[in-house]
A tleap script that builds the chain and sets N, CA, C and O, in Angstrom:
source leaprc.protein.ff14SB
mol = sequence {
  NMET THR MET MET THR ASN ASP ILE TYR THR
  ASN THR ILE HIE ARG GLY LYS THR ALA ARG
  ARG THR GLY MET LEU ALA ARG PHE SER ALA
  TRP TYR SER LEU ILE SER GLN ARG ARG THR
  LEU SER LYS LEU ASP ASP HIE LEU LEU ASP
  ASP ILE GLY ILE SER ARG GLU ALA ALA ARG
  LYS GLU ALA ARG ARG PRO VAL TRP ASP ALA
  PRO ASN GLN TRP LEU CARG
}
set mol.1.N position { -48.645 91.377 -54.357 }
set mol.1.CA position { -47.816 90.218 -54.046 }
set mol.1.C position { -46.519 90.267 -54.837 }
set mol.1.O position { -45.458 89.939 -54.306 }
set mol.2.N position { -46.590 90.669 -56.093 }
set mol.2.CA position { -45.392 90.760 -56.908 }
set mol.2.C position { -44.433 91.793 -56.335 }
set mol.2.O position { -43.219 91.592 -56.329 }
set mol.3.N position { -44.989 92.901 -55.853 }
set mol.3.CA position { -44.144 93.942 -55.293 }
set mol.3.C position { -43.378 93.433 -54.075 }
set mol.3.O position { -42.193 93.727 -53.924 }
set mol.4.N position { -44.031 92.688 -53.222 }
set mol.4.CA position { -43.379 92.150 -52.037 }
set mol.4.C position { -42.268 91.172 -52.448 }
set mol.4.O position { -41.181 91.196 -51.870 }
set mol.5.N position { -42.531 90.333 -53.419 }
set mol.5.CA position { -41.535 89.384 -53.907 }
set mol.5.C position { -40.319 90.127 -54.467 }
set mol.5.O position { -39.175 89.753 -54.209 }
set mol.6.N position { -40.584 91.181 -55.234 }
set mol.6.CA position { -39.489 91.964 -55.784 }
set mol.6.C position { -38.683 92.637 -54.680 }
set mol.6.O position { -37.457 92.706 -54.762 }
set mol.7.N position { -39.356 93.131 -53.654 }
set mol.7.CA position { -38.650 93.760 -52.539 }
set mol.7.C position { -37.746 92.747 -51.830 }
set mol.7.O position { -36.598 93.046 -51.502 }
set mol.8.N position { -38.272 91.568 -51.604 }
set mol.8.CA position { -37.467 90.531 -50.954 }
set mol.8.C position { -36.285 90.170 -51.835 }
set mol.8.O position { -35.163 90.034 -51.348 }
set mol.9.N position { -36.528 90.016 -53.125 }
set mol.9.CA position { -35.460 89.687 -54.068 }
set mol.9.C position { -34.408 90.794 -54.094 }
set mol.9.O position { -33.209 90.519 -54.057 }
set mol.10.N position { -34.857 92.030 -54.157 }
set mol.10.CA position { -33.941 93.172 -54.182 }
set mol.10.C position { -33.118 93.240 -52.907 }
set mol.10.O position { -31.907 93.457 -52.963 }
set mol.11.N position { -33.755 93.059 -51.766 }
set mol.11.CA position { -33.033 93.094 -50.490 }
set mol.11.C position { -32.004 91.977 -50.398 }
set mol.11.O position { -30.910 92.172 -49.869 }
set mol.12.N position { -32.355 90.819 -50.911 }
set mol.12.CA position { -31.415 89.703 -50.904 }
set mol.12.C position { -30.196 90.030 -51.772 }
set mol.12.O position { -29.063 89.755 -51.377 }
set mol.13.N position { -30.419 90.606 -52.936 }
set mol.13.CA position { -29.310 90.973 -53.814 }
set mol.13.C position { -28.421 92.011 -53.132 }
set mol.13.O position { -27.196 91.890 -53.151 }
set mol.14.N position { -29.033 93.028 -52.531 }
set mol.14.CA position { -28.245 94.072 -51.877 }
set mol.14.C position { -27.461 93.527 -50.689 }
set mol.14.O position { -26.315 93.923 -50.472 }
set mol.15.N position { -28.057 92.632 -49.924 }
set mol.15.CA position { -27.325 92.041 -48.804 }
set mol.15.C position { -26.127 91.250 -49.314 }
set mol.15.O position { -25.063 91.279 -48.696 }
set mol.16.N position { -26.279 90.551 -50.418 }
set mol.16.CA position { -25.167 89.791 -50.997 }
set mol.16.C position { -24.050 90.702 -51.443 }
set mol.16.O position { -22.880 90.406 -51.203 }
set mol.17.N position { -24.386 91.813 -52.094 }
set mol.17.CA position { -23.369 92.772 -52.535 }
set mol.17.C position { -22.672 93.402 -51.341 }
set mol.17.O position { -21.456 93.589 -51.351 }
set mol.18.N position { -23.445 93.730 -50.313 }
set mol.18.CA position { -22.856 94.327 -49.112 }
set mol.18.C position { -21.905 93.346 -48.445 }
set mol.18.O position { -20.819 93.726 -48.007 }
set mol.19.N position { -22.306 92.097 -48.370 }
set mol.19.CA position { -21.445 91.083 -47.758 }
set mol.19.C position { -20.154 90.929 -48.549 }
set mol.19.O position { -19.077 90.797 -47.967 }
set mol.20.N position { -20.260 90.945 -49.892 }
set mol.20.CA position { -19.044 90.832 -50.712 }
set mol.20.C position { -18.151 92.048 -50.508 }
set mol.20.O position { -16.933 91.915 -50.385 }
set mol.21.N position { -18.758 93.241 -50.472 }
set mol.21.CA position { -17.963 94.456 -50.262 }
set mol.21.C position { -17.286 94.426 -48.903 }
set mol.21.O position { -16.109 94.765 -48.778 }
set mol.22.N position { -18.030 94.021 -47.888 }
set mol.22.CA position { -17.466 93.938 -46.547 }
set mol.22.C position { -16.331 92.925 -46.514 }
set mol.22.O position { -15.295 93.170 -45.895 }
set mol.23.N position { -16.520 91.795 -47.174 }
set mol.23.CA position { -15.476 90.774 -47.235 }
set mol.23.C position { -14.238 91.273 -47.950 }
set mol.23.O position { -13.115 91.024 -47.510 }
set mol.24.N position { -14.441 91.978 -49.054 }
set mol.24.CA position { -13.300 92.518 -49.802 }
set mol.24.C position { -12.592 93.597 -48.986 }
set mol.24.O position { -11.362 93.651 -48.958 }
set mol.25.N position { -13.362 94.448 -48.330 }
set mol.25.CA position { -12.774 95.496 -47.509 }
set mol.25.C position { -11.967 94.891 -46.364 }
set mol.25.O position { -10.874 95.366 -46.054 }
set mol.26.N position { -12.496 93.859 -45.744 }
set mol.26.CA position { -11.779 93.183 -44.663 }
set mol.26.C position { -10.486 92.558 -45.178 }
set mol.26.O position { -9.449 92.628 -44.519 }
set mol.27.N position { -10.555 91.951 -46.351 }
set mol.27.CA position { -9.358 91.327 -46.919 }
set mol.27.C position { -8.292 92.368 -47.247 }
set mol.27.O position { -7.117 92.178 -46.934 }
set mol.28.N position { -8.704 93.472 -47.881 }
set mol.28.CA position { -7.743 94.540 -48.191 }
set mol.28.C position { -7.153 95.137 -46.923 }
set mol.28.O position { -5.968 95.465 -46.880 }
set mol.29.N position { -7.963 95.276 -45.909 }
set mol.29.CA position { -7.486 95.798 -44.635 }
set mol.29.C position { -6.453 94.850 -44.019 }
set mol.29.O position { -5.425 95.290 -43.504 }
set mol.30.N position { -6.734 93.564 -44.076 }
set mol.30.CA position { -5.791 92.564 -43.546 }
set mol.30.C position { -4.498 92.575 -44.343 }
set mol.30.O position { -3.414 92.480 -43.768 }
set mol.31.N position { -4.604 92.691 -45.662 }
set mol.31.CA position { -3.399 92.742 -46.498 }
set mol.31.C position { -2.573 93.989 -46.183 }
set mol.31.O position { -1.348 93.917 -46.086 }
set mol.32.N position { -3.235 95.111 -46.026 }
set mol.32.CA position { -2.520 96.345 -45.706 }
set mol.32.C position { -1.803 96.204 -44.363 }
set mol.32.O position { -0.650 96.612 -44.221 }
set mol.33.N position { -2.483 95.633 -43.398 }
set mol.33.CA position { -1.874 95.412 -42.090 }
set mol.33.C position { -0.667 94.485 -42.195 }
set mol.33.O position { 0.367 94.734 -41.575 }
set mol.34.N position { -0.799 93.416 -42.978 }
set mol.34.CA position { 0.302 92.477 -43.154 }
set mol.34.C position { 1.502 93.143 -43.827 }
set mol.34.O position { 2.643 92.935 -43.413 }
set mol.35.N position { 1.247 93.938 -44.856 }
set mol.35.CA position { 2.330 94.674 -45.530 }
set mol.35.C position { 3.026 95.601 -44.540 }
set mol.35.O position { 4.254 95.677 -44.511 }
set mol.36.N position { 2.246 96.297 -43.741 }
set mol.36.CA position { 2.800 97.219 -42.750 }
set mol.36.C position { 3.644 96.477 -41.713 }
set mol.36.O position { 4.732 96.930 -41.359 }
set mol.37.N position { 3.152 95.351 -41.233 }
set mol.37.CA position { 3.890 94.566 -40.242 }
set mol.37.C position { 5.200 94.039 -40.823 }
set mol.37.O position { 6.239 94.077 -40.164 }
set mol.38.N position { 5.145 93.555 -42.043 }
set mol.38.CA position { 6.364 93.036 -42.669 }
set mol.38.C position { 7.371 94.148 -42.929 }
set mol.38.O position { 8.576 93.944 -42.783 }
set mol.39.N position { 6.888 95.308 -43.308 }
set mol.39.CA position { 7.781 96.457 -43.516 }
set mol.39.C position { 8.445 96.853 -42.192 }
set mol.39.O position { 9.646 97.118 -42.150 }
set mol.40.N position { 7.668 96.891 -41.130 }
set mol.40.CA position { 8.212 97.223 -39.815 }
set mol.40.C position { 9.225 96.172 -39.367 }
set mol.40.O position { 10.275 96.517 -38.826 }
set mol.41.N position { 8.925 94.911 -39.584 }
set mol.41.CA position { 9.852 93.837 -39.232 }
set mol.41.C position { 11.185 94.009 -39.951 }
set mol.41.O position { 12.246 93.798 -39.364 }
set mol.42.N position { 11.126 94.388 -41.209 }
set mol.42.CA position { 12.363 94.541 -41.981 }
set mol.42.C position { 13.221 95.706 -41.484 }
set mol.42.O position { 14.418 95.752 -41.765 }
set mol.43.N position { 12.629 96.641 -40.753 }
set mol.43.CA position { 13.365 97.815 -40.277 }
set mol.43.C position { 13.861 97.694 -38.840 }
set mol.43.O position { 14.523 98.604 -38.341 }
set mol.44.N position { 13.554 96.588 -38.166 }
set mol.44.CA position { 13.973 96.432 -36.776 }
set mol.44.C position { 15.489 96.284 -36.664 }
set mol.44.O position { 16.136 95.694 -37.528 }
set mol.45.N position { 16.036 96.829 -35.586 }
set mol.45.CA position { 17.465 96.672 -35.291 }
set mol.45.C position { 17.752 95.223 -34.900 }
set mol.45.O position { 16.850 94.468 -34.534 }
set mol.46.N position { 19.043 94.853 -34.989 }
set mol.46.CA position { 19.434 93.487 -34.648 }
set mol.46.C position { 19.105 93.125 -33.204 }
set mol.46.O position { 18.700 91.996 -32.925 }
set mol.47.N position { 19.275 94.073 -32.286 }
set mol.47.CA position { 18.985 93.740 -30.877 }
set mol.47.C position { 17.482 93.528 -30.656 }
set mol.47.O position { 17.100 92.725 -29.805 }
set mol.48.N position { 16.637 94.222 -31.394 }
set mol.48.CA position { 15.196 93.996 -31.288 }
set mol.48.C position { 14.808 92.659 -31.905 }
set mol.48.O position { 13.942 91.954 -31.386 }
set mol.49.N position { 15.450 92.318 -33.010 }
set mol.49.CA position { 15.198 91.004 -33.608 }
set mol.49.C position { 15.637 89.886 -32.654 }
set mol.49.O position { 14.964 88.862 -32.543 }
set mol.50.N position { 16.767 90.086 -31.969 }
set mol.50.CA position { 17.216 89.113 -30.976 }
set mol.50.C position { 16.188 88.971 -29.856 }
set mol.50.O position { 15.940 87.867 -29.371 }
set mol.51.N position { 15.593 90.092 -29.447 }
set mol.51.CA position { 14.587 90.061 -28.383 }
set mol.51.C position { 13.384 89.200 -28.752 }
set mol.51.O position { 12.813 88.534 -27.888 }
set mol.52.N position { 12.998 89.206 -30.007 }
set mol.52.CA position { 11.841 88.407 -30.422 }
set mol.52.C position { 12.248 87.063 -31.019 }
set mol.52.O position { 11.400 86.280 -31.446 }
set mol.53.N position { 13.552 86.808 -31.043 }
set mol.53.CA position { 14.049 85.501 -31.458 }
set mol.53.C position { 14.027 85.260 -32.954 }
set mol.53.O position { 13.809 84.132 -33.397 }
set mol.54.N position { 14.251 86.308 -33.739 }
set mol.54.CA position { 14.270 86.175 -35.194 }
set mol.54.C position { 15.605 86.687 -35.721 }
set mol.54.O position { 16.079 87.749 -35.317 }
set mol.55.N position { 16.199 85.927 -36.621 }
set mol.55.CA position { 17.464 86.355 -37.211 }
set mol.55.C position { 17.205 87.426 -38.266 }
set mol.55.O position { 16.082 87.574 -38.749 }
set mol.56.N position { 18.246 88.168 -38.619 }
set mol.56.CA position { 18.135 89.192 -39.660 }
set mol.56.C position { 17.690 88.551 -40.981 }
set mol.56.O position { 16.845 89.098 -41.689 }
set mol.57.N position { 18.258 87.402 -41.300 }
set mol.57.CA position { 17.903 86.725 -42.559 }
set mol.57.C position { 16.440 86.275 -42.554 }
set mol.57.O position { 15.756 86.396 -43.569 }
set mol.58.N position { 15.957 85.759 -41.427 }
set mol.58.CA position { 14.553 85.338 -41.334 }
set mol.58.C position { 13.617 86.547 -41.489 }
set mol.58.O position { 12.563 86.445 -42.116 }
set mol.59.N position { 14.008 87.678 -40.917 }
set mol.59.CA position { 13.209 88.905 -41.048 }
set mol.59.C position { 13.179 89.367 -42.503 }
set mol.59.O position { 12.124 89.762 -42.999 }
set mol.60.N position { 14.302 89.324 -43.184 }
set mol.60.CA position { 14.349 89.707 -44.600 }
set mol.60.C position { 13.485 88.785 -45.447 }
set mol.60.O position { 12.755 89.223 -46.336 }
set mol.61.N position { 13.590 87.490 -45.145 }
set mol.61.CA position { 12.824 86.504 -45.890 }
set mol.61.C position { 11.319 86.734 -45.716 }
set mol.61.O position { 10.558 86.668 -46.681 }
set mol.62.N position { 10.905 87.001 -44.486 }
set mol.62.CA position { 9.490 87.262 -44.212 }
set mol.62.C position { 9.033 88.553 -44.890 }
set mol.62.O position { 7.932 88.606 -45.439 }
set mol.63.N position { 9.849 89.569 -44.859 }
set mol.63.CA position { 9.495 90.864 -45.447 }
set mol.63.C position { 9.345 90.777 -46.968 }
set mol.63.O position { 8.593 91.550 -47.560 }
set mol.64.N position { 10.051 89.850 -47.596 }
set mol.64.CA position { 9.991 89.715 -49.059 }
set mol.64.C position { 8.825 88.854 -49.541 }
set mol.64.O position { 8.546 88.802 -50.739 }
set mol.65.N position { 8.150 88.185 -48.621 }
set mol.65.CA position { 7.037 87.324 -49.024 }
set mol.65.C position { 5.909 88.165 -49.623 }
set mol.65.O position { 5.651 89.274 -49.154 }
set mol.66.N position { 5.241 87.657 -50.642 }
set mol.66.CA position { 4.105 88.395 -51.206 }
set mol.66.C position { 2.936 88.433 -50.224 }
set mol.66.O position { 2.815 87.568 -49.357 }
set mol.67.N position { 2.103 89.414 -50.363 }
set mol.67.CA position { 1.010 89.623 -49.418 }
set mol.67.C position { 0.046 88.443 -49.378 }
set mol.67.O position { -0.517 88.146 -48.324 }
set mol.68.N position { -0.153 87.770 -50.499 }
set mol.68.CA position { -1.080 86.646 -50.521 }
set mol.68.C position { -0.483 85.399 -49.888 }
set mol.68.O position { -1.192 84.415 -49.680 }
set mol.69.N position { 0.811 85.424 -49.579 }
set mol.69.CA position { 1.471 84.286 -48.938 }
set mol.69.C position { 1.465 84.502 -47.426 }
set mol.69.O position { 2.480 84.858 -46.828 }
set mol.70.N position { 0.304 84.278 -46.830 }
set mol.70.CA position { 0.144 84.468 -45.394 }
set mol.70.C position { -0.732 83.342 -44.851 }
set mol.70.O position { -1.618 82.847 -45.547 }
set mol.71.N position { -0.482 82.943 -43.613 }
set mol.71.CA position { -1.362 81.932 -43.011 }
set mol.71.C position { -2.794 82.447 -42.952 }
set mol.71.O position { -3.021 83.640 -42.749 }
set mol.72.N position { -3.758 81.552 -43.128 }
set mol.72.CA position { -5.167 81.948 -43.137 }
set mol.72.C position { -5.590 82.663 -41.856 }
set mol.72.O position { -6.402 83.586 -41.909 }
set mol.73.N position { -5.054 82.253 -40.709 }
set mol.73.CA position { -5.462 82.883 -39.455 }
set mol.73.C position { -5.020 84.348 -39.372 }
set mol.73.O position { -5.599 85.118 -38.605 }
set mol.74.N position { -4.020 84.740 -40.136 }
set mol.74.CA position { -3.594 86.141 -40.166 }
set mol.74.C position { -4.591 87.013 -40.898 }
set mol.74.O position { -4.675 88.213 -40.639 }
set mol.75.N position { -5.344 86.426 -41.806 }
set mol.75.CA position { -6.259 87.194 -42.637 }
set mol.75.C position { -7.688 87.183 -42.134 }
set mol.75.O position { -8.601 87.562 -42.869 }
set mol.76.N position { -7.900 86.765 -40.919 }
set mol.76.CA position { -9.260 86.745 -40.361 }
set mol.76.C position { -9.569 88.000 -39.613 }
set mol.76.O position { -10.670 88.147 -39.081 }
savepdb mol mol.pdb
quit
């Protein structure tokens, strides 16, 4: 009986660690994607920025934002 309890306890601990790792990996992946998108935005030509309705200054401002300064829905 003790062995079964320990197995359940061990599995619960491992599932928690896996969930945290998966969560951290997802967050880092989202941050990397956000950095990449902001870098690409900063390199767009003026006519492309006009096409998407963003001024050069707004693109620069967005590109300079820190990675943690993002709407929550972007990081899901």
